[in-house]
N, C-alpha and C positions, 0 to 999 in steps of 0.2 A: 418194606423198602425194596425198590427195584435194584437189581444188580446192574451196575453200569460196566460196559466192556470198554476198557481203556488200553490203547496201545501207546507205549512210551518208546521213542526212538532217540537214543543218546549213546554216544560212544563210551560213556562212563557208567559202569555197572552200578555205582553208588546211587545214581539218579533212579535207575530201575528199582533198586532195593528200597529207596525212600518211598516211592509210590506203592510198592508191594507191601511194605511194612505198615504204612499209614492207611492206605485205602484197600489193599488186598485183604488184610486182616479184618478190615471193616465190612467185608462181604462183597466187595466188587472184584470183577475179573480184570487182572492186570497182566498184560503181555509186554515184555521188554525185548527189544532187539538193539544191536549196537551199530547198525549201519542202514543206509537207505535201501540197499538191494534186498535185505531181509525184510524190511518194512513193506516194500512193495509186494513181496511174496505173501506176507501175512495178510495184507489188505485184500489181495485177490482170493485168499482162501477163507477168510473169516469176516464177520460183520462186527465193526467197532462203533461205539456210540460217540467217541471223541478220541483224538490223537494229539499227543504232545511230542513236538519235534525240536531237537536241538538244532540251532542254526549252523554252528561250526562243527563239522565232522570231517574226518578224512575221506578221501575218494569222491564223495558227492555231498555237497552241503545241503542244509535243511531247506533252503529256499528252492533249490532245484527239485528236491523231493516234494515239497508243497505243490509245485507246478504239476508234477506227475500225478500226485494223489488227486488233485482237482479234476484231472482228465478221466480218471477211472472211478472215482467215488466223490463226486462234487458235493454230495449232501452231508458228508461227515465234517463236523467242526474241527478245525486244526488250530492248536495253540503252539506258538513258537517259543523257544527258550534259548537264552544265551548268557554266558558269564563274561562275554567279551564286548567291547565297544564296537558294535556293528550296525550303527544307525541306518546306513543306506540299505542294508539287508533287512532290517526291521521294517523300514518304510515299504520296501518292495514286497515283503511278505504280507503286510496289511493290504497293499494294493491287489495282491493275488487272491485275497479272501481269507487270510488268517483271522480268527476271531479275537486274538490277543497275542501280545508278545511279553513274556515274563522275563525279568532279569534274574539271573542266578547270583547269589543264593536267594531262594524264595521260601516263603512260609507256606505250609500246606493249607492254611486258611485262604490264601490267595488262590490256590488250585481249586478249593471247594467253591469259592465265589465265582470263578470263571466257569466251572462246570455248571453251577446253578444258572448263571446267565445264559450259557450256550444251550443247555438242555432243559432248563426249567425244572431240574430235579435237585433235591438236597443229597449231599453225600457226606 
């Protein structure tokens, strides 16, 4: 099994913990940051296979972050996540190139399916 490098950007640590517990312990590399600025720093320093971004975050929202990521690393698939009703932002994210928009709460099977579709790899 190939180790997949996943960046999770969410202001709630529990989401990072969920990815780490389910996929990190499964042998994949999980990095979690709680804001857009740290995410951009990580993306400039490391190579990720896929990025999961919360849409609603303080300071800078996920759609703005998506736009910036697409400028510096357009090849990385980005999956948006939100527990709020933000349909306009979801539509905008898909227009900007997000591969999917997940609604919270989500099942990790959905994450696995999205990763398989985006990367062609089982996790």
